[in-house]
C-alpha positions, 0 to 999 in steps of 0.5 A, a space after each residue: 476915839 477922838 483924834 487930834 491932828 497937829 501939822 508942822 510944816 517947814 518951807 524952803 523957797 528955792 529961787 529960780 526965774 519963773 518957778 518957785 520950788 517949795 520943799 515941804 517937810 511935814 510931820 503929822 502927830 496923831 494923838 489918841 488914848 491908845 497911842 504909846 508915848 514912843 509912837 507920839 515921840 517918833 511922830 514928833 521927831 521923824 523926818 525933822 531936819 538934822 545937820 550931820 549925815 550919819 549922826 546917831 542920837 536920842 531925841 525925846 527918848 527916840 533913837 535916831 540916825 541922820 540920813 541924807 535924802 533927796 529932801 535934805 538931811 532928816 532924822 530916821 527913827 531906828 529899831 533893833 536888829 539881830 545879828 552882828 552889826 555890818 560896817 558901812 563906808 559913807 555916813 548918812 548913806 541909805 539902802 533898802 534890803 528885804 523891805 528894811 531901810 538901813 542908814 549908815 551911822 557913826 557910833 563910837 567912831 565906827 560906821 555901822 548900818 542902822 535899821 530904821 523903823 517906819 516913818 509917819 505917813 506925812 513925812 513920806 509925802 515930803 517933797 513937792 513942786 509947785 509952779 505958778 497956776 498949779 493949785 495942787 503940788 506934784 508929788 515926786 517922792 513915793 513912800 515905798 521908796 524911802 522907808 521901812 513899811 509899817 507891816 511887821 518886818 525883821 531887821 537882820 544884819 545877816 541879810 544885810 551882809 549877804 551879797 547874794 541878796 540884792 538891794 531893793 531899787 530905788 534907794 534914796 541916797 541922791 547918788 543912787 536914785 535912778 530916774 523914774 522915766 526912761 530916756 530914749 536916745 535918738 542917733 543923729 547922723 554925722 551929716 546933720 548940720 542943723 543946730 537947736 538953740 536952747 533958750 536960757 530959761 529952758 530947763 528941760 535937758 536934751 539927750 545927745 548921743 555920746 558919739 565922738 567925731 574922730 579925725 584921722 591925722 597922718 603922723 607929722 615928722 619933726 627934727 631938732 630945730 623945727 617949730 613944735 605945735 606949742 610954738 617952741 623949738 624941738 630939741 629932742 627926738 626920741 628913738 622910740 615913744 616914751 611916756 610922760 605921765 600927765 602930758 597930753 601925749 601920755 605913753 605915746 610921746 616922741 618929741 620935746 620942745 622948749 619954750 621960745 625966747 621971751 616966753 614969760 612975756 608972751 602967751 601966758 595967762 593974764 597976770 601970771 606971776 613972774 619969777 623973783 628976778 623977772 624975765 623979759 622979751 629977751 631974757 629968761 626969768 630967774 626963780 628959786 626952785 622952792 621956798 620949802 628946803 626942809 621937806 623932800 618932794 620924794 617923787 622926782 626922777 631924772 629920766 626923760 619923760 619924768 619932768 611933767 610928773 616932777 613939776 606936778 609934785 613940786 607944785 603940790 608942796 608949800 612955798 612954790 608960788 612964783 617959784 620955778 615949777 609954778 611959773 613954768 606950768 603957767 605958760 600957755 604957749 601955742 594954746 597948750 597947758 601941759 608945759 613943765 620944768 624939765 627933768 635932769 636928763 631932759 634939761 641935759 638934752 636941751 643943753 646939748 641942742 641949745 644952739 638949735 634953740 638959741 638965746 640961752 644965757 650962759 648961767 645955770 638952769 633949773 631942772 625939776 629933779 630933786 637932790 635931797 630935802 634942800 637941794 635940786 639939780 641944775 645945769 650951766 649952759 656954758 658947756 658945764 656938767 649937771 650939778 646941784 644947789 640949794 632950792 632957794 638959789 635963783 637959777 634960770 627957768 625955761 619950760 618944755 613940753 612933750 608931744 607925739 608924732 600924731 599931733 596936728 596943728 589943724 583946728 579940730 571941731 567938736 560938738 556937745 557930747 564929744 570928748 574934749 582935749 582934757 578928756 572931759 565931755 563937751 557941754 557947751 559950744 558957741 563959735 561966736 565967742 572969743 577964742 579960748 572960750 568957744 567950747 566948755 568941757 566938764 571933767 569926766 566922772 572919776 576926775 578927783 584922782 586925775 583919771 577917768 572912771 575907776 572906783 572913785 566916780 562919785 564927785 567930792 562934796 566940799 564946802 565953798 569956803 570963807 563963810 562970813 567973808 564977802 570976797 572982792 570979785 567972784 560975782 560973775 554969773 555969765 558964761 566965761 566968768 567962771 575962770 576969773 571967779 575961781 581966781 578971785 576965790 583963791 586969791 582971798 580964801 586960803 582955806 584947804 580943800 574948798 570947791 574952787 581949790 579942788 577944781 583949780 588943782 586938777 590936772 587931767 588929760 594934760 590940761 591944768 586950766 580947770 576951774 569952778 563953773 559960774 552960775 550960767 556955765 553950770 546951768 549949761 552943764 545941767 542942760 546937757 547932764 545926760 551927755 556929761 554923765 555921772 552927775 550923781 550929787 544932789 546939787 553942785 556948787 558954782 563959783 558965783 557968790 550969792 548977790 543978796 548976801 555974799 558974805 554967807 552964801 554962794 549959788 548952787 544948782 540942784 541936779 536931782 530930777 525933782 528940782 528941775 535945775 533950780 538955782 539958789 543960795 547955800 551957806 558957804 560952809 555947806 557941803 555939795 558936789 563939785 565938777 570942774 570945767 575948762 574952756 578952750 
């Protein structure tokens, strides 16, 4: 029999200093007199790229489903299965059970597992890494891991639905492929002081044990009128610990402190928005509560301990820029980022002890407690009882924060792998850098709901946003540039749920200054990915636009093991992972 072989290859070059990574996607078409037309069509279609994971279609008379794999999104040919179809959760996800590979596809609005038929042999050798001086590619994808075998198998939905039958590891969804190698952790004694310098061109990650240095701090006692750890004045001492959801003290809060006089002109972020009536070094600013007077926040309370949560809920509404909650939250006195607008009862305590704090005007001060869709509670500081007013009125603003008796003002030293003050993991340390950017921590796995762990540990995969627009800024690559890049993106790109906005809106561990990492910051996270943990997306966004064509591309970094931390450009409307970071 005479056999004709055609090879179609697609090369995607991934930019990286000193290394060229080439992803080869090849389809070998074997045509002979005994081949059926379906086999020829399958060979032509299978393994070619597709745009939308989970899409179910028919190409060249072949039924296919779009799967998300380590080589990108590719078409898998499907075959008939017996039994009742089983629903699935994530479009494009891949699993393998009893030798059959299943892909989650969307048919008539329903997500169902689709059984796939064998892939052509050439597609199974689809990914290779080519380095300078190496003539032969190193295969990083084994055929037994990615496709239904060619020998006869039965695709049975009843087997798929049977929880007693385990999936076959590994599967090829990037979030679930285990490393092929075993990492052995070496315990480093706490007395070791030798540091290892890793060159920026090094991409081999060093496993660092996740030991956390715990400092035992004796409780510190405060009284009304004392200076608090945030540089404010203590105005409330609780008879027993209270909870302040979102604050650094969590459920063990003991005190409230008020920002000092002139706070709006003092330790605030560069370029912080002032109120409509700007404050000065001696006068509090006057703000509207909100520009949204027709929609209830609905979650605001009046009790002590509720001000932080009230403030967070207010900020999530529209028309809150340069309004009371946003301006209060932006304050960073004492290096603390968990300041908030006090609830009604917290404001009343501040009024009771106003003499100890000093320098209040006699006018009305806003609380964060709502009183209907268009009104909120305030209090005159000329010895008046609480009242309420329209949210658009201009009242005075003074931030407060909660803290615990075990809070210490002494400096704390961290090492890579430690838990940071925001509940994340320290991945970079350089004490030669300016204060405020000596440490970088990455948000913990499960961060997207403001907590660590849980059922939502997978990182979200949004688009970068503003495709076709070259932004003014967002071009910083260095360590320390991520925060400004994020601000640049958000100042011009108003699209919803983009990578920068998800990072910026995060409140975790009482910290609200999270941002999208720059190119070099993300690379440091990659180098310490074992210490950070849970970085299961195939790749992650940076906040750095791609210089060669900033209108359509931004820099991302591949975290999957086969691509060795390569950084390249991805179209801004593409979707990939996000892990917020913060510096301190």
